[in-house]
ZADO-1210 file (C-alpha; in nm, 4 decimals, padded with zeros to 6 digits):
<atoms>
<atom x="00.2901" y="-01.1144" z="02.6563" code="MET" pos="1"/>
<atom x="00.2238" y="-01.2210" z="02.2447" code="ALA" pos="2"/>
<atom x="00.3991" y="-00.9982" z="02.0032" code="LEU" pos="3"/>
<atom x="00.4098" y="-00.9699" z="01.6178" code="THR" pos="4"/>
<atom x="00.7016" y="-00.9083" z="01.4106" code="LEU" pos="5"/>
<atom x="00.5837" y="-00.6830" z="01.1565" code="ALA" pos="6"/>
<atom x="00.7893" y="-00.6137" z="00.8334" code="LEU" pos="7"/>
<atom x="00.6942" y="-00.3657" z="00.5548" code="ASP" pos="8"/>
<atom x="00.9093" y="-00.4880" z="00.2348" code="ILE" pos="9"/>
<atom x="00.9289" y="-00.2130" z="-00.0344" code="GLY" pos="10"/>
<atom x="01.1739" y="-00.0869" z="-00.3287" code="GLY" pos="11"/>
<atom x="01.3546" y="00.1548" z="-00.1125" code="THR" pos="12"/>
<atom x="01.3286" y="00.0111" z="00.2656" code="LYS" pos="13"/>
<atom x="01.2261" y="-00.2969" z="00.5169" code="ILE" pos="14"/>
<atom x="01.1019" y="-00.1513" z="00.8048" code="ALA" pos="15"/>
<atom x="01.0526" y="-00.3747" z="01.0773" code="TRP" pos="16"/>
<atom x="00.7854" y="-00.3726" z="01.4196" code="GLY" pos="17"/>
<atom x="00.7318" y="-00.5115" z="01.7180" code="LEU" pos="18"/>
<atom x="00.3385" y="-00.4935" z="01.8522" code="ILE" pos="19"/>
<atom x="00.1630" y="-00.6520" z="02.1192" code="ASP" pos="20"/>
<atom x="-00.1610" y="-00.8646" z="02.0799" code="ASP" pos="21"/>
<atom x="-00.3123" y="-00.5978" z="02.3707" code="ASP" pos="22"/>
<atom x="-00.2021" y="-00.2935" z="02.2252" code="ALA" pos="23"/>
<atom x="-00.2225" y="-00.3450" z="01.8149" code="PRO" pos="24"/>
<atom x="-00.2406" y="00.0227" z="01.7400" code="ARG" pos="25"/>
<atom x="00.1219" y="00.1176" z="01.8722" code="THR" pos="26"/>
<atom x="00.4843" y="-00.0225" z="01.7675" code="VAL" pos="27"/>
<atom x="00.6519" y="-00.0929" z="02.0730" code="ILE" pos="28"/>
<atom x="01.0013" y="-00.1068" z="01.8802" code="ALA" pos="29"/>
<atom x="01.0602" y="-00.0736" z="01.5333" code="HIS" pos="30"/>
<atom x="01.3697" y="-00.0096" z="01.2665" code="GLY" pos="31"/>
<atom x="01.4366" y="00.0065" z="00.9200" code="ARG" pos="32"/>
<atom x="01.7547" y="-00.1344" z="00.6816" code="VAL" pos="33"/>
<atom x="01.7838" y="-00.0581" z="00.3033" code="PRO" pos="34"/>
<atom x="01.6467" y="-00.3197" z="00.0924" code="SER" pos="35"/>
<atom x="01.8495" y="-00.2816" z="-00.2133" code="GLN" pos="36"/>
<atom x="02.2006" y="-00.1666" z="-00.0443" code="PRO" pos="37"/>
<atom x="02.5091" y="-00.1655" z="-00.3140" code="ALA" pos="38"/>
<atom x="02.5742" y="-00.4830" z="-00.3738" code="GLY" pos="39"/>
<atom x="02.3159" y="-00.6289" z="-00.1922" code="GLY" pos="40"/>
<atom x="01.9421" y="-00.7710" z="-00.2417" code="ASN" pos="41"/>
<atom x="01.6070" y="-00.7747" z="-00.0956" code="THR" pos="42"/>
<atom x="01.6284" y="-01.1297" z="00.0202" code="ALA" pos="43"/>
<atom x="01.9098" y="-01.1526" z="00.2232" code="ASP" pos="44"/>
<atom x="01.8056" y="-00.7608" z="00.3497" code="GLN" pos="45"/>
<atom x="01.4815" y="-00.9328" z="00.4826" code="LEU" pos="46"/>
<atom x="01.6981" y="-01.1710" z="00.6822" code="GLU" pos="47"/>
<atom x="01.9276" y="-00.8370" z="00.8169" code="VAL" pos="48"/>
<atom x="01.5570" y="-00.6888" z="00.9413" code="ALA" pos="49"/>
<atom x="01.4751" y="-01.0198" z="01.1176" code="VAL" pos="50"/>
<atom x="01.7799" y="-01.0273" z="01.3120" code="THR" pos="51"/>
<atom x="01.8052" y="-00.6735" z="01.3623" code="GLU" pos="52"/>
<atom x="01.4409" y="-00.6866" z="01.5237" code="ALA" pos="53"/>
<atom x="01.5531" y="-01.0282" z="01.6872" code="LEU" pos="54"/>
<atom x="01.8279" y="-00.8213" z="01.8586" code="ALA" pos="55"/>
<atom x="01.5540" y="-00.4783" z="01.9695" code="ALA" pos="56"/>
<atom x="01.6506" y="-00.4399" z="02.3530" code="PRO" pos="57"/>
<atom x="01.2575" y="-00.4104" z="02.3808" code="ALA" pos="58"/>
<atom x="01.2638" y="-00.8180" z="02.3543" code="LEU" pos="59"/>
<atom x="01.4809" y="-00.8155" z="02.6799" code="SER" pos="60"/>
<atom x="01.3597" y="-00.5608" z="02.8571" code="SER" pos="61"/>
<atom x="01.1494" y="-00.6141" z="03.2175" code="PRO" pos="62"/>
<atom x="00.8306" y="-00.5168" z="03.0474" code="GLU" pos="63"/>
<atom x="00.8444" y="-00.7260" z="02.7420" code="LEU" pos="64"/>
<atom x="01.0275" y="-01.0493" z="02.9123" code="ALA" pos="65"/>
<atom x="01.0471" y="-01.1747" z="02.5349" code="ALA" pos="66"/>
<atom x="01.3943" y="-01.3364" z="02.5684" code="GLY" pos="67"/>
<atom x="01.6835" y="-01.3190" z="02.3050" code="SER" pos="68"/>
<atom x="01.6778" y="-01.4044" z="01.9363" code="ALA" pos="69"/>
<atom x="01.8034" y="-01.7558" z="02.0451" code="ALA" pos="70"/>
<atom x="01.5036" y="-01.8211" z="02.2770" code="SER" pos="71"/>
<atom x="01.2627" y="-01.6764" z="01.9978" code="ALA" pos="72"/>
<atom x="01.3963" y="-01.9302" z="01.7792" code="ARG" pos="73"/>
<atom x="01.3182" y="-02.2237" z="01.9827" code="THR" pos="74"/>
<atom x="00.9810" y="-02.1230" z="02.2041" code="SER" pos="75"/>
<atom x="00.8189" y="-01.8141" z="01.9827" code="SER" pos="76"/>
<atom x="00.5240" y="-02.0079" z="01.9341" code="SER" pos="77"/>
<atom x="00.4751" y="-02.1266" z="02.2960" code="THR" pos="78"/>
<atom x="00.6060" y="-01.8579" z="02.5074" code="SER" pos="79"/>
<atom x="00.3678" y="-01.6022" z="02.6546" code="GLU" pos="80"/>
<atom x="00.6518" y="-01.3094" z="02.6396" code="ASN" pos="81"/>
<atom x="00.7931" y="-01.3868" z="02.2956" code="THR" pos="82"/>
<atom x="00.6907" y="-01.3031" z="01.9095" code="ILE" pos="83"/>
<atom x="00.4028" y="-01.5539" z="01.8566" code="ALA" pos="84"/>
<atom x="00.3864" y="-01.4997" z="01.4672" code="ARG" pos="85"/>
<atom x="00.5292" y="-01.2849" z="01.1566" code="VAL" pos="86"/>
<atom x="00.3559" y="-01.0486" z="00.9687" code="GLY" pos="87"/>
<atom x="00.4282" y="-00.9275" z="00.6414" code="VAL" pos="88"/>
<atom x="00.3582" y="-00.6663" z="00.3675" code="ALA" pos="89"/>
<atom x="00.5433" y="-00.6857" z="00.0933" code="ALA" pos="90"/>
<atom x="00.5835" y="-00.5221" z="-00.2998" code="ALA" pos="91"/>
<atom x="00.5132" y="-00.7808" z="-00.5796" code="GLY" pos="92"/>
<atom x="00.2118" y="-01.0463" z="-00.6447" code="VAL" pos="93"/>
<atom x="00.2524" y="-01.2864" z="-00.3103" code="ILE" pos="94"/>
<atom x="00.1164" y="-01.6308" z="-00.2583" code="ASP" pos="95"/>
<atom x="-00.0498" y="-01.5527" z="00.0575" code="PRO" pos="96"/>
<atom x="-00.0549" y="-01.9587" z="00.1072" code="ASN" pos="97"/>
<atom x="00.3055" y="-02.0029" z="00.0647" code="THR" pos="98"/>
<atom x="00.4639" y="-01.6505" z="00.1507" code="ALA" pos="99"/>
<atom x="00.6204" y="-01.6812" z="-00.1795" code="THR" pos="100"/>
<atom x="00.6739" y="-01.3976" z="-00.4322" code="VAL" pos="101"/>
<atom x="00.4896" y="-01.4967" z="-00.7550" code="THR" pos="102"/>
<atom x="00.5558" y="-01.1472" z="-00.9678" code="ARG" pos="103"/>
<atom x="00.8065" y="-00.8824" z="-00.9128" code="ALA" pos="104"/>
<atom x="00.8549" y="-00.5371" z="-01.1072" code="GLY" pos="105"/>
<atom x="01.2106" y="-00.4338" z="-01.2410" code="ALA" pos="106"/>
<atom x="01.2568" y="-00.1774" z="-00.9639" code="THR" pos="107"/>
<atom x="01.2960" y="-00.4810" z="-00.7375" code="MET" pos="108"/>
<atom x="01.5211" y="-00.7312" z="-00.9084" code="PRO" pos="109"/>
<atom x="01.5860" y="-01.0405" z="-00.8056" code="GLY" pos="110"/>
<atom x="01.2739" y="-01.0310" z="-00.5859" code="TRP" pos="111"/>
<atom x="01.0420" y="-01.2572" z="-00.8040" code="GLU" pos="112"/>
<atom x="01.0690" y="-01.6205" z="-00.6860" code="GLY" pos="113"/>
<atom x="01.1731" y="-01.5226" z="-00.2999" code="THR" pos="114"/>
<atom x="01.0311" y="-01.7585" z="-00.0743" code="ASP" pos="115"/>
<atom x="00.9722" y="-01.5252" z="00.2328" code="ILE" pos="116"/>
<atom x="00.8449" y="-01.7835" z="00.4670" code="ALA" pos="117"/>
<atom x="01.1471" y="-02.0094" z="00.4566" code="ALA" pos="118"/>
<atom x="01.4159" y="-01.6539" z="00.4673" code="ARG" pos="119"/>
<atom x="01.2532" y="-01.5927" z="00.8190" code="ILE" pos="120"/>
<atom x="01.2137" y="-01.9149" z="00.8716" code="ALA" pos="121"/>
<atom x="01.6369" y="-01.9452" z="00.9267" code="ARG" pos="122"/>
<atom x="01.6104" y="-01.6927" z="01.1827" code="HIS" pos="123"/>
<atom x="01.3195" y="-01.7747" z="01.4106" code="ILE" pos="124"/>
<atom x="01.0510" y="-02.0635" z="01.4738" code="ASP" pos="125"/>
<atom x="00.7309" y="-01.8550" z="01.4127" code="ALA" pos="126"/>
<atom x="00.4131" y="-01.9009" z="01.1586" code="PRO" pos="127"/>
<atom x="00.4818" y="-01.6567" z="00.8726" code="VAL" pos="128"/>
<atom x="00.1772" y="-01.4768" z="00.7456" code="PHE" pos="129"/>
<atom x="00.2860" y="-01.2808" z="00.3732" code="ALA" pos="130"/>
<atom x="00.0684" y="-01.0790" z="00.1422" code="HIS" pos="131"/>
<atom x="00.0863" y="-00.8160" z="-00.0395" code="ASN" pos="132"/>
<atom x="00.1390" y="-00.4572" z="00.0817" code="ASP" pos="133"/>
<atom x="-00.1971" y="-00.3337" z="-00.0599" code="VAL" pos="134"/>
<atom x="-00.3535" y="-00.5906" z="00.0609" code="ARG" pos="135"/>
<atom x="-00.2458" y="-00.5754" z="00.3817" code="VAL" pos="136"/>
<atom x="-00.3196" y="-00.2338" z="00.4373" code="TRP" pos="137"/>
<atom x="-00.6797" y="-00.2602" z="00.3256" code="ALA" pos="138"/>
<atom x="-00.7103" y="-00.6035" z="00.5537" code="PHE" pos="139"/>
<atom x="-00.5771" y="-00.3319" z="00.8721" code="GLY" pos="140"/>
<atom x="-00.7658" y="00.0006" z="00.7241" code="GLU" pos="141"/>
<atom x="-01.1042" y="-00.2449" z="00.6990" code="HIS" pos="142"/>
<atom x="-01.0628" y="-00.4422" z="01.0513" code="THR" pos="143"/>
<atom x="-00.9258" y="-00.1114" z="01.2641" code="LEU" pos="144"/>
<atom x="-01.1273" y="00.1469" z="01.1088" code="CYS" pos="145"/>
<atom x="-01.4139" y="00.0230" z="00.9025" code="TRP" pos="146"/>
<atom x="-01.5407" y="-00.3144" z="00.9727" code="ARG" pos="147"/>
<atom x="-01.8647" y="-00.1853" z="01.2325" code="ASP" pos="148"/>
<atom x="-01.9630" y="00.0987" z="00.9557" code="GLU" pos="149"/>
<atom x="-01.9661" y="-00.1653" z="00.6654" code="TYR" pos="150"/>
<atom x="-02.0041" y="-00.5269" z="00.8012" code="PRO" pos="151"/>
<atom x="-02.0976" y="-00.7795" z="00.5522" code="HIS" pos="152"/>
<atom x="-02.0436" y="-00.5370" z="00.2841" code="SER" pos="153"/>
<atom x="-01.8475" y="-00.4844" z="-00.0520" code="ARG" pos="154"/>
<atom x="-01.5545" y="-00.2399" z="-00.0696" code="LEU" pos="155"/>
<atom x="-01.2457" y="-00.1440" z="-00.2835" code="LEU" pos="156"/>
<atom x="-00.9854" y="-00.0253" z="-00.1297" code="TYR" pos="157"/>
<atom x="-00.7580" y="00.1739" z="-00.3328" code="VAL" pos="158"/>
<atom x="-00.3642" y="00.2981" z="-00.2807" code="SER" pos="159"/>
<atom x="-00.2389" y="00.6316" z="-00.4947" code="LEU" pos="160"/>
<atom x="00.1466" y="00.6406" z="-00.3970" code="GLY" pos="161"/>
<atom x="00.4279" y="00.5396" z="-00.6339" code="THR" pos="162"/>
<atom x="00.1670" y="00.2894" z="-00.8478" code="GLY" pos="163"/>
<atom x="-00.1692" y="00.1964" z="-00.7762" code="VAL" pos="164"/>
<atom x="-00.2945" y="-00.0845" z="-00.6455" code="GLY" pos="165"/>
<atom x="-00.6090" y="-00.1574" z="-00.4605" code="ALA" pos="166"/>
<atom x="-00.7842" y="-00.4512" z="-00.2847" code="ALA" pos="167"/>
<atom x="-01.1280" y="-00.6244" z="-00.2635" code="PHE" pos="168"/>
<atom x="-01.3056" y="-00.6572" z="00.0923" code="VAL" pos="169"/>
<atom x="-01.5817" y="-00.8360" z="00.0885" code="ILE" pos="170"/>
<atom x="-01.8064" y="-00.9839" z="00.3915" code="ASN" pos="171"/>
<atom x="-01.4991" y="-00.8483" z="00.6129" code="ASP" pos="172"/>
<atom x="-01.2574" y="-01.0236" z="00.4285" code="ASP" pos="173"/>
<atom x="-00.9886" y="-00.9940" z="00.1399" code="LEU" pos="174"/>
<atom x="-01.1145" y="-01.1582" z="-00.1626" code="ALA" pos="175"/>
<atom x="-00.9741" y="-01.4762" z="-00.2567" code="ALA" pos="176"/>
<atom x="-00.8444" y="-01.6173" z="-00.5419" code="GLY" pos="177"/>
<atom x="-00.5608" y="-01.8541" z="-00.6716" code="ASN" pos="178"/>
<atom x="-00.2948" y="-01.6085" z="-00.8005" code="ARG" pos="179"/>
<atom x="-00.3171" y="-01.3259" z="-00.5117" code="GLY" pos="180"/>
<atom x="-00.3581" y="-01.0728" z="-00.7580" code="THR" pos="181"/>
<atom x="-00.7125" y="-00.9703" z="-00.6984" code="ALA" pos="182"/>
<atom x="-00.7208" y="-00.5988" z="-00.6887" code="GLY" pos="183"/>
<atom x="-00.4282" y="-00.5166" z="-00.9211" code="GLU" pos="184"/>
<atom x="-00.5919" y="-00.2464" z="-01.1366" code="ILE" pos="185"/>
<atom x="-00.3026" y="-00.0638" z="-01.2473" code="SER" pos="186"/>
<atom x="-00.3378" y="-00.2289" z="-01.5683" code="GLU" pos="187"/>
<atom x="-00.6667" y="-00.0976" z="-01.6128" code="LEU" pos="188"/>
<atom x="-00.7169" y="00.2015" z="-01.8873" code="TYR" pos="189"/>
<atom x="-00.9099" y="00.5056" z="-01.7908" code="CYS" pos="190"/>
<atom x="-00.9304" y="00.8704" z="-01.9341" code="PRO" pos="191"/>
<atom x="-00.6534" y="01.1221" z="-01.9294" code="HIS" pos="192"/>
<atom x="-00.5100" y="01.4578" z="-01.9883" code="TYR" pos="193"/>
<atom x="-00.4603" y="01.3855" z="-02.3560" code="GLY" pos="194"/>
<atom x="-00.6863" y="01.1988" z="-02.5711" code="SER" pos="195"/>
<atom x="-00.7523" y="00.8427" z="-02.5586" code="GLY" pos="196"/>
<atom x="-00.7082" y="00.6534" z="-02.2239" code="VAL" pos="197"/>
<atom x="-00.3915" y="00.5227" z="-02.0707" code="ALA" pos="198"/>
<atom x="-00.2899" y="00.2947" z="-01.7344" code="ARG" pos="199"/>
<atom x="-00.4343" y="00.3782" z="-01.4357" code="CYS" pos="200"/>
<atom x="-00.0953" y="00.3733" z="-01.3360" code="GLU" pos="201"/>
<atom x="00.0406" y="00.6206" z="-01.5573" code="ASP" pos="202"/>
<atom x="-00.2330" y="00.8463" z="-01.5155" code="VAL" pos="203"/>
<atom x="-00.2985" y="00.8738" z="-01.1465" code="ALA" pos="204"/>
<atom x="-00.0087" y="00.7399" z="-00.9525" code="SER" pos="205"/>
<atom x="00.2499" y="01.0236" z="-00.8666" code="GLY" pos="206"/>
<atom x="00.4912" y="00.9420" z="-01.1295" code="PRO" pos="207"/>
<atom x="00.2327" y="00.9724" z="-01.3711" code="GLY" pos="208"/>
<atom x="00.0762" y="01.2734" z="-01.3273" code="LEU" pos="209"/>
<atom x="00.4178" y="01.4626" z="-01.2815" code="VAL" pos="210"/>
<atom x="00.5210" y="01.2264" z="-01.6328" code="ALA" pos="211"/>
<atom x="00.1972" y="01.3835" z="-01.7875" code="THR" pos="212"/>
<atom x="00.2730" y="01.7777" z="-01.6902" code="TYR" pos="213"/>
<atom x="00.5775" y="01.7367" z="-01.8717" code="HIS" pos="214"/>
<atom x="00.4425" y="01.5668" z="-02.1795" code="GLU" pos="215"/>
<atom x="00.1704" y="01.8213" z="-02.1783" code="ALA" pos="216"/>
<atom x="00.3991" y="02.1171" z="-02.0834" code="ILE" pos="217"/>
<atom x="00.6840" y="02.0127" z="-02.3924" code="SER" pos="218"/>
<atom x="00.3581" y="01.9716" z="-02.6500" code="GLU" pos="219"/>
<atom x="00.2148" y="02.3069" z="-02.5929" code="ARG" pos="220"/>
<atom x="00.5399" y="02.5024" z="-02.5717" code="ASP" pos="221"/>
<atom x="00.6190" y="02.3090" z="-02.9243" code="GLY" pos="222"/>
<atom x="00.2985" y="02.4064" z="-03.0193" code="GLN" pos="223"/>
<atom x="00.2953" y="02.7750" z="-02.9335" code="SER" pos="224"/>
<atom x="00.7231" y="02.7753" z="-03.0479" code="GLY" pos="225"/>
<atom x="00.7929" y="02.9723" z="-02.7110" code="SER" pos="226"/>
<atom x="00.9688" y="02.8420" z="-02.3671" code="ARG" pos="227"/>
<atom x="00.8351" y="02.8734" z="-02.0437" code="ARG" pos="228"/>
<atom x="01.0238" y="02.9298" z="-01.7489" code="ASP" pos="229"/>
<atom x="01.1885" y="02.6095" z="-01.6800" code="ALA" pos="230"/>
<atom x="01.1745" y="02.6569" z="-01.2756" code="ALA" pos="231"/>
<atom x="00.7678" y="02.6990" z="-01.3220" code="LEU" pos="232"/>
<atom x="00.7877" y="02.3920" z="-01.5261" code="ALA" pos="233"/>
<atom x="01.0215" y="02.1198" z="-01.4114" code="SER" pos="234"/>
<atom x="00.7482" y="01.9615" z="-01.1011" code="PRO" pos="235"/>
<atom x="00.9039" y="01.6843" z="-00.9774" code="SER" pos="236"/>
<atom x="00.6675" y="01.5737" z="-00.7194" code="THR" pos="237"/>
<atom x="00.2974" y="01.5878" z="-00.6864" code="VAL" pos="238"/>
<atom x="00.3008" y="01.8535" z="-00.4218" code="THR" pos="239"/>
<atom x="00.5093" y="02.0680" z="-00.6814" code="ASP" pos="240"/>
<atom x="00.1825" y="02.0110" z="-00.8987" code="LEU" pos="241"/>
<atom x="-00.0214" y="02.1623" z="-00.6328" code="MET" pos="242"/>
<atom x="00.2266" y="02.4302" z="-00.5056" code="GLU" pos="243"/>
<atom x="00.2077" y="02.5254" z="-00.8694" code="MET" pos="244"/>
<atom x="-00.1426" y="02.5128" z="-00.8926" code="GLU" pos="245"/>
<atom x="-00.1450" y="02.7730" z="-00.6199" code="GLN" pos="246"/>
<atom x="00.0803" y="03.0028" z="-00.7498" code="GLN" pos="247"/>
<atom x="-00.1976" y="03.0406" z="-01.0699" code="GLY" pos="248"/>
<atom x="00.0220" y="02.7628" z="-01.3302" code="ASP" pos="249"/>
<atom x="-00.3055" y="02.6351" z="-01.5005" code="SER" pos="250"/>
<atom x="-00.1687" y="02.3793" z="-01.6682" code="LEU" pos="251"/>
<atom x="-00.1029" y="02.2118" z="-01.3347" code="SER" pos="252"/>
<atom x="-00.4676" y="02.2477" z="-01.2692" code="THR" pos="253"/>
<atom x="-00.5588" y="02.0890" z="-01.6152" code="ASP" pos="254"/>
<atom x="-00.3370" y="01.7699" z="-01.5230" code="VAL" pos="255"/>
<atom x="-00.4545" y="01.7424" z="-01.1755" code="LEU" pos="256"/>
<atom x="-00.8363" y="01.7875" z="-01.2863" code="ASP" pos="257"/>
<atom x="-00.8271" y="01.5830" z="-01.6103" code="ARG" pos="258"/>
<atom x="-00.6350" y="01.3028" z="-01.4525" code="ASN" pos="259"/>
<atom x="-00.8004" y="01.2435" z="-01.1458" code="LEU" pos="260"/>
<atom x="-01.1329" y="01.2766" z="-01.2543" code="HIS" pos="261"/>
<atom x="-01.0341" y="01.0163" z="-01.5499" code="GLY" pos="262"/>
<atom x="-00.9120" y="00.7906" z="-01.2781" code="PHE" pos="263"/>
<atom x="-01.2246" y="00.8207" z="-01.0682" code="GLY" pos="264"/>
<atom x="-01.4795" y="00.7514" z="-01.3670" code="GLN" pos="265"/>
<atom x="-01.3005" y="00.3961" z="-01.4120" code="MET" pos="266"/>
<atom x="-01.3054" y="00.3405" z="-01.0303" code="LEU" pos="267"/>
<atom x="-01.6890" y="00.4319" z="-01.0752" code="GLY" pos="268"/>
<atom x="-01.7682" y="00.1702" z="-01.3247" code="THR" pos="269"/>
<atom x="-01.5742" y="-00.0908" z="-01.1264" code="LEU" pos="270"/>
<atom x="-01.8319" y="00.0142" z="-00.8268" code="ALA" pos="271"/>
<atom x="-02.1080" y="-00.0126" z="-01.0674" code="MET" pos="272"/>
<atom x="-02.0190" y="-00.3249" z="-01.2173" code="GLY" pos="273"/>
<atom x="-01.9260" y="-00.4567" z="-00.8698" code="LEU" pos="274"/>
<atom x="-02.1962" y="-00.3276" z="-00.6882" code="ASP" pos="275"/>
<atom x="-01.9529" y="-00.1802" z="-00.4172" code="LEU" pos="276"/>
<atom x="-02.0941" y="-00.0347" z="-00.0970" code="ASP" pos="277"/>
<atom x="-01.7624" y="00.2287" z="-00.0701" code="ALA" pos="278"/>
<atom x="-01.4391" y="00.3047" z="-00.2117" code="ILE" pos="279"/>
<atom x="-01.1667" y="00.3970" z="00.0598" code="ILE" pos="280"/>
<atom x="-00.8515" y="00.6050" z="-00.0691" code="LEU" pos="281"/>
<atom x="-00.5270" y="00.5345" z="00.0752" code="GLY" pos="282"/>
<atom x="-00.1761" y="00.5921" z="-00.0278" code="GLY" pos="283"/>
<atom x="00.0820" y="00.9079" z="-00.0177" code="GLY" pos="284"/>
<atom x="-00.0872" y="01.0724" z="-00.3281" code="VAL" pos="285"/>
<atom x="-00.4545" y="01.0300" z="-00.1917" code="SER" pos="286"/>
<atom x="-00.3122" y="01.1621" z="00.1603" code="GLY" pos="287"/>
<atom x="-00.2029" y="01.4967" z="00.0454" code="LEU" pos="288"/>
<atom x="-00.5709" y="01.5733" z="00.1070" code="GLY" pos="289"/>
<atom x="-00.9016" y="01.7779" z="-00.0448" code="GLU" pos="290"/>
<atom x="-00.7577" y="01.8510" z="-00.3785" code="ALA" pos="291"/>
<atom x="-00.6704" y="01.5102" z="-00.4941" code="ILE" pos="292"/>
<atom x="-00.9871" y="01.2859" z="-00.3229" code="THR" pos="293"/>
<atom x="-01.2214" y="01.5597" z="-00.4298" code="ARG" pos="294"/>
<atom x="-01.1263" y="01.5526" z="-00.7517" code="ARG" pos="295"/>
<atom x="-01.1276" y="01.1008" z="-00.7548" code="ILE" pos="296"/>
<atom x="-01.5110" y="01.1312" z="-00.5682" code="ARG" pos="297"/>
<atom x="-01.6267" y="01.3544" z="-00.8636" code="ASP" pos="298"/>
<atom x="-01.4903" y="01.1505" z="-01.1039" code="GLY" pos="299"/>
<atom x="-01.6749" y="00.8420" z="-00.9449" code="VAL" pos="300"/>
<atom x="-02.0152" y="00.9990" z="-00.9027" code="ARG" pos="301"/>
<atom x="-02.0087" y="01.1103" z="-01.2785" code="SER" pos="302"/>
<atom x="-02.0212" y="00.7427" z="-01.3959" code="HIS" pos="303"/>
<atom x="-02.2753" y="00.6263" z="-01.0719" code="LEU" pos="304"/>
<atom x="-02.6083" y="00.5646" z="-01.1517" code="ALA" pos="305"/>
<atom x="-02.8010" y="00.4153" z="-00.8597" code="TYR" pos="306"/>
<atom x="-03.1044" y="00.5553" z="-00.7839" code="SER" pos="307"/>
<atom x="-03.1439" y="00.3637" z="-00.4189" code="VAL" pos="308"/>
<atom x="-02.7794" y="00.4300" z="-00.2135" code="ARG" pos="309"/>
<atom x="-02.4625" y="00.5703" z="-00.3711" code="PRO" pos="310"/>
<atom x="-02.1500" y="00.4216" z="-00.3362" code="CYS" pos="311"/>
<atom x="-01.9818" y="00.5931" z="-00.1055" code="ASP" pos="312"/>
<atom x="-01.5781" y="00.7301" z="-00.1211" code="ILE" pos="313"/>
<atom x="-01.4126" y="00.7891" z="00.2223" code="ARG" pos="314"/>
<atom x="-01.0586" y="00.8955" z="00.3129" code="ASP" pos="315"/>
<atom x="-00.8427" y="00.6241" z="00.4680" code="SER" pos="316"/>
<atom x="-00.8696" y="00.6817" z="00.8387" code="ALA" pos="317"/>
<atom x="-00.5865" y="00.4148" z="00.9568" code="LEU" pos="318"/>
<atom x="-00.2810" y="00.6857" z="01.0730" code="ARG" pos="319"/>
<atom x="-00.0286" y="00.4176" z="01.2192" code="GLU" pos="320"/>
<atom x="00.0945" y="00.2808" z="00.9196" code="GLY" pos="321"/>
<atom x="00.1822" y="-00.0589" z="00.7302" code="PRO" pos="322"/>
<atom x="00.3475" y="-00.2201" z="01.0105" code="LEU" pos="323"/>
<atom x="00.0339" y="-00.1893" z="01.2236" code="VAL" pos="324"/>
<atom x="-00.1728" y="-00.3026" z="00.9231" code="ALA" pos="325"/>
<atom x="00.0941" y="-00.6283" z="00.8841" code="ALA" pos="326"/>
<atom x="-00.0120" y="-00.7232" z="01.2424" code="ALA" pos="327"/>
<atom x="-00.3485" y="-00.7319" z="01.2037" code="VAL" pos="328"/>
<atom x="-00.3101" y="-00.9192" z="00.9045" code="TYR" pos="329"/>
<atom x="-00.0988" y="-01.1862" z="01.0861" code="ALA" pos="330"/>
<atom x="-00.3073" y="-01.1685" z="01.3653" code="ARG" pos="331"/>
<atom x="-00.6099" y="-01.3072" z="01.2031" code="ALA" pos="332"/>
<atom x="-00.4816" y="-01.5229" z="00.9784" code="ARG" pos="333"/>
<atom x="-00.3123" y="-01.6837" z="01.2593" code="HIS" pos="334"/>
<atom x="-00.6318" y="-01.7672" z="01.4629" code="LYS" pos="335"/>
<atom x="-00.7695" y="-01.9577" z="01.1621" code="ARG" pos="336"/>
<atom x="-00.4773" y="-02.1510" z="01.1584" code="SER" pos="337"/>
</atoms>
């Protein structure tokens, strides 16, 4: 039985999972470790996660007689019942050719410059295939969910969550590039609640939507000279904003309307300029449902002028998560190597 060790590396945790080639949507064993514990760093924690995965009881079970971590180290590329490859979805800009972190934000100090493949090679002798987490999600989502519906097409996969990320899939594969940054749309500008424009990550990410609300309430209270109820005016998540909207708070409606519509306008401009066939919306914020995605779709369509066939805007259909996507990505790259 050939397995993929999949890793999902973020600013809070590193998740690991084992996926059988014959059951690509099922994680048969999984776990997680903190990515930045007190006194630790993400690169070292990556090795902790790999060590933990190689010691998983599932690897020595009769059903998955893949051997111990030691045998995996010496025979993972040849044994039928062991880890054949490692797939990594990681935060930051990742060079997929070297599996190296070429850029990382301030939220992950010390992560930039990490040689992911070299760290993993200390524990297991198996090929490593790594890319940015949004790129890996997009490839997995496309392969498992949309390839048959959009063969040989041009698609943009957009992830809204703590940040804003995207990936281009052209002719059933990730758009190639020399820097690993294709799909980095967070620095593009779009309209928002206030006047003018702002970075789309400050407009449409979870923290961006919440921050916009707080800025708006401060401005409105300052202009009126009154103070609103503190409990009502202190959302900390997008879910809070949506609940406040349901309770009749008009400002939360205005912020969600304007920011998400403005983000959609930017996506519509991309769809026109790049002649996209579809945009797939994913990530934690998009996953909150129609109240989010409807506003984005309206913004996209307001900036489209297709006379023959419009660009489709679809919601993510991959329910199994980033570990499954990382395994899909690794299997595909392994076949090509």
